C-alpha positions as CSV (number, residue, x, y, z in Angstrom):
1,M,66.0,-32.1,14.6
2,N,63.6,-34.1,16.3
3,T,60.1,-35.1,15.1
4,K,58.3,-32.4,16.6
5,Q,60.4,-29.5,15.3
6,I,60.2,-31.1,11.6
7,A,56.3,-30.9,12.1
8,V,56.2,-27.6,13.1
9,L,58.6,-26.4,10.1
10,I,56.2,-28.2,8.1
11,L,53.3,-26.4,9.3
12,G,54.7,-23.2,9.2
13,G,55.3,-23.2,5.7
14,A,52.4,-24.4,4.8
15,L,51.0,-21.4,6.5
16,G,53.4,-19.1,5.1
17,L,52.5,-20.4,1.4
18,A,49.0,-19.9,2.1
19,A,49.2,-16.3,2.6
20,L,51.6,-15.6,-0.4
21,P,49.5,-13.9,-3.2
22,G,47.9,-16.2,-5.5
23,A,48.2,-19.1,-3.4
24,S,44.7,-20.1,-2.8
25,A,43.1,-23.6,-2.1
26,E,39.9,-22.5,-3.3
27,P,39.1,-22.9,-7.0
28,V,38.1,-19.6,-9.0
29,P,34.4,-19.9,-9.5
30,A,33.4,-20.3,-13.4
31,N,31.0,-17.3,-13.0
32,S,33.5,-15.0,-11.5
33,I,35.8,-12.8,-13.4
34,A,38.7,-11.0,-11.8
35,G,36.6,-11.2,-8.4
36,V,33.5,-9.8,-9.9
37,D,30.2,-11.9,-9.7
38,Q,29.2,-12.5,-13.2
39,F,25.5,-12.8,-12.1
40,A,25.9,-9.3,-10.5
41,A,27.5,-7.8,-13.9
42,D,24.7,-9.2,-15.7
43,L,22.0,-7.6,-13.5
44,L,20.2,-4.5,-15.1
45,E,17.8,-2.2,-13.1
46,L,15.2,-0.6,-15.0
47,D,11.7,0.4,-14.6
48,A,8.6,1.6,-16.5
49,V,5.6,4.0,-15.9
50,A,2.0,3.8,-17.2
51,T,0.1,7.0,-17.3
52,S,-3.7,7.5,-17.7
53,S,-5.9,10.7,-18.0
54,V,-9.2,10.3,-16.2
55,A,-12.2,12.8,-15.7
56,P,-12.5,12.9,-11.8
57,D,-15.9,12.1,-10.8
58,V,-16.1,13.7,-7.4
59,A,-16.5,17.3,-7.0
60,V,-15.0,19.2,-3.8
61,L,-16.2,22.5,-2.5
62,T,-14.8,24.1,0.4
63,L,-16.7,26.8,2.2
64,L,-15.0,29.4,5.1
65,A,-16.5,30.9,8.2
66,V,-14.1,33.4,9.7
67,R,-14.7,35.5,12.7
68,E,-12.2,38.2,14.4
69,G,-12.6,39.6,17.8
70,E,-11.3,39.5,21.3
71,N,-13.0,36.8,22.7
72,A,-11.8,33.7,21.6
73,A,-14.3,31.5,23.0
74,A,-17.1,33.3,21.8
75,L,-15.7,33.5,18.3
76,S,-15.3,29.7,18.3
77,Q,-18.8,29.2,19.4
78,Q,-20.2,31.2,16.8
79,V,-17.8,29.6,13.8
80,A,-18.9,26.2,15.1
81,L,-22.6,27.0,14.7
82,T,-22.2,28.5,11.6
83,V,-20.2,25.4,10.3
84,K,-22.6,22.9,11.8
85,N,-25.9,24.6,10.4
86,A,-24.3,24.7,6.8
87,A,-23.2,21.1,7.1
88,A,-26.8,20.1,8.2
89,K,-28.3,21.9,5.4
90,A,-25.8,20.4,2.7
91,K,-26.5,16.9,4.2
92,A,-30.2,17.3,4.0
93,K,-29.7,17.6,0.0
94,G,-28.5,14.2,0.1
95,G,-25.6,12.8,-1.9
96,I,-23.0,15.0,-0.1
97,E,-20.1,14.0,2.2
98,T,-19.0,16.7,4.7
99,T,-15.9,17.3,6.5
100,T,-15.0,20.1,8.9
101,S,-11.8,21.5,10.5
102,Y,-11.1,24.5,12.8
103,S,-8.3,26.9,13.8
104,T,-7.8,29.8,16.2
105,Q,-4.8,32.3,15.8
106,P,-3.8,35.4,17.5
107,R,-3.6,38.6,16.2
108,Y,-1.2,41.1,16.8
109,D,-0.7,44.8,16.3
110,N,2.9,46.3,16.8
111,G,4.1,43.2,18.5
112,K,1.3,43.2,20.9
113,R,-1.6,40.8,20.7
114,A,-4.8,42.6,19.3
115,G,-7.4,39.7,19.3
116,W,-8.1,36.5,17.8
117,T,-9.2,34.9,14.4
118,V,-11.1,31.8,14.4
119,R,-11.5,30.0,11.1
120,G,-13.8,27.0,10.5
121,E,-13.6,25.1,7.1
122,L,-16.4,23.0,5.5
123,T,-15.4,20.7,2.6
124,L,-18.3,19.2,0.8
125,K,-17.9,16.4,-1.8
126,S,-20.3,15.1,-4.4
127,R,-20.7,13.2,-7.6
128,D,-23.6,15.6,-8.4
129,V,-21.5,18.6,-9.9
130,E,-24.6,20.6,-10.7
131,G,-26.4,19.7,-7.3
132,L,-23.1,20.7,-5.2
133,G,-23.1,23.9,-7.1
134,M,-26.5,24.8,-6.2
135,V,-26.0,23.8,-2.5
136,G,-22.7,25.9,-2.5
137,F,-24.6,29.0,-3.8
138,A,-27.3,28.5,-1.0
139,L,-24.7,28.6,1.5
140,A,-23.1,31.8,0.4
141,D,-25.1,33.9,2.9
142,G,-23.2,32.8,5.9
143,M,-20.0,31.6,4.8
144,Q,-17.2,32.6,2.2
145,F,-16.2,30.6,-0.7
146,G,-12.7,28.9,-0.4
147,S,-11.9,26.8,-3.2
148,S,-13.2,24.2,-5.7
149,G,-11.6,21.4,-7.4
150,Y,-12.3,17.6,-8.4
151,E,-10.8,14.2,-7.3
152,A,-11.0,10.8,-8.6
153,S,-13.1,8.4,-6.5
154,P,-11.8,5.3,-4.9
155,E,-13.7,3.2,-7.4
156,L,-12.5,5.0,-10.4
157,R,-9.0,5.0,-9.0
158,A,-9.2,1.0,-8.6
159,R,-10.6,0.5,-12.0
160,E,-7.8,2.7,-13.3
161,E,-5.1,1.1,-11.4
162,A,-6.1,-2.3,-12.7
163,K,-5.7,-1.1,-16.4
164,L,-2.4,0.6,-15.4
165,Q,-1.0,-2.6,-13.6
166,E,-1.2,-4.5,-16.7
167,Q,0.1,-1.6,-19.0
168,A,3.1,-1.3,-16.8
169,I,3.9,-4.6,-16.4
170,A,3.8,-5.1,-20.2
171,A,6.3,-2.0,-20.5
172,F,8.4,-3.4,-17.9
173,R,8.8,-6.8,-19.8
174,A,9.2,-5.0,-23.3
175,R,11.9,-2.8,-21.8
176,A,13.8,-5.8,-20.2
177,E,13.8,-7.8,-23.5
178,R,14.7,-5.1,-25.7
179,A,17.6,-4.1,-23.2
180,A,18.9,-7.6,-22.9
181,Q,19.1,-7.9,-26.7
182,S,20.6,-4.7,-27.4
183,F,23.3,-5.9,-25.0
184,G,23.9,-9.1,-26.8
185,Y,22.2,-11.4,-24.3
186,R,19.5,-14.3,-25.6
187,S,17.0,-13.5,-22.8
188,Y,16.4,-12.4,-19.3
189,A,14.8,-13.7,-16.1
190,I,13.2,-11.2,-13.4
191,R,15.4,-11.3,-10.3
192,R,13.4,-8.6,-8.3
193,V,10.2,-6.6,-8.9
194,Q,8.3,-3.7,-7.0
195,L,4.9,-2.7,-8.2
196,G,3.6,0.7,-7.3
197,Q,0.2,2.0,-7.0
198,A,-1.5,4.2,-8.9
199,G,-0.9,8.1,-7.7
200,G,-1.8,11.3,-9.3
201,D,-2.7,14.7,-8.7
202,A,-6.2,15.9,-9.1
203,M,-7.0,19.3,-10.8
204,P,-5.7,21.8,-8.3
205,P,-7.9,23.5,-5.9
206,R,-8.9,27.1,-7.2
207,P,-10.7,30.2,-5.9
208,M,-14.3,29.9,-6.6
209,M,-15.5,32.1,-9.5
210,M,-17.4,34.9,-7.6
211,K,-19.1,36.0,-10.9
212,A,-21.6,33.3,-10.2
213,M,-22.8,35.5,-7.3
214,A,-23.1,38.7,-9.3
215,A,-24.2,37.5,-12.5
216,P,-28.5,36.9,-12.4
217,A,-28.1,34.5,-15.2
218,Q,-26.0,32.4,-12.7
219,A,-27.7,33.0,-9.6
220,D,-29.2,29.1,-9.5
221,G,-25.7,27.8,-8.8
222,L,-21.9,28.0,-9.0
223,S,-19.9,27.6,-12.0
224,M,-17.4,24.5,-11.6
225,D,-15.4,23.4,-14.4
226,P,-14.3,20.0,-14.6
227,G,-10.9,19.1,-15.3
228,M,-8.5,16.1,-15.9
229,T,-6.6,13.9,-13.4
230,L,-3.4,12.2,-14.4
231,L,-2.8,8.8,-12.6
232,Q,0.6,6.9,-13.0
233,L,1.7,3.6,-12.0
234,R,5.4,2.5,-11.8
235,V,7.1,-0.8,-12.0
236,A,10.4,-1.2,-10.8
237,G,13.1,-4.2,-10.4
238,A,15.9,-5.9,-11.8
239,V,16.3,-8.7,-14.4
240,Q,19.2,-11.1,-15.0
241,M,20.3,-11.0,-18.5
242,L,21.2,-14.6,-19.9
243,R,23.5,-15.9,-22.5
C-alpha cells in the first residue's frame, strides 16, 4: 500500500466517523438543552390592554335626500341641489363640518327596470350638540332624518391615547414581572414590544327620534342624547425570563 492509498483511507475513515450519530466536532452550547435554545425556551409572549370610557365631544347627524323616477339625470340634479342648499344653510350657522355623498340605483319591477332611485347624504358634525339639533330640525322640510351619533374628536382621542399608553405599558411590565416570578425566574428583559394606537367604537348611529318633530314642546330642535365611547390601547411583545 503506497502513501496515497494510506492518505485516502485515513480521510475516508475520518469522514465516516463524522457521519456517525453523536460524532460531532462542535461543542454543545451551554444554553442549549437537547437541541432546544434555552433563550427561546425562556421566552414569554404576553400582552396588556388599557381601556377608558370617555364622553364623545362631537355630535354627528345624517340627513337624506331621496328621489325616485325614470330620468336618472334629472333626479340627480334635484338631489344634488337639495343637498347643496342644505349644506350651505348648515355652514351658515358656523361651527358645523359638512360632508356629502351620492348614489344612484336602478329600481326593478318583475325583473324589468322600472326607474331609478337617487340618494344623497349630508353628514353634519359639530361640538355644539344643541346647535346641531336646531339646524337639523330647520332642514327637516327638504330632507329626511337618517341617523345620529357621537364620536371623539382627534384632540380628545390624542389626550386619551397618551394616558392609555402609560397605563398599558405599566400593565405590560407588571404582568411580565408577575409571570417571571411565578415561573421561578429572578427578573425579565424585554426582547420585543409592539405599541398599538387607541381605538374604539363611538356610540353606534341610530334612527333619529321623530317625536321631536311631532311634539310642540320640542319644536325648537332635535333630541340628541349623548353616550359614551370606549377606547382601548394594546401593548404586545415578548420578554426574556432571567434566572
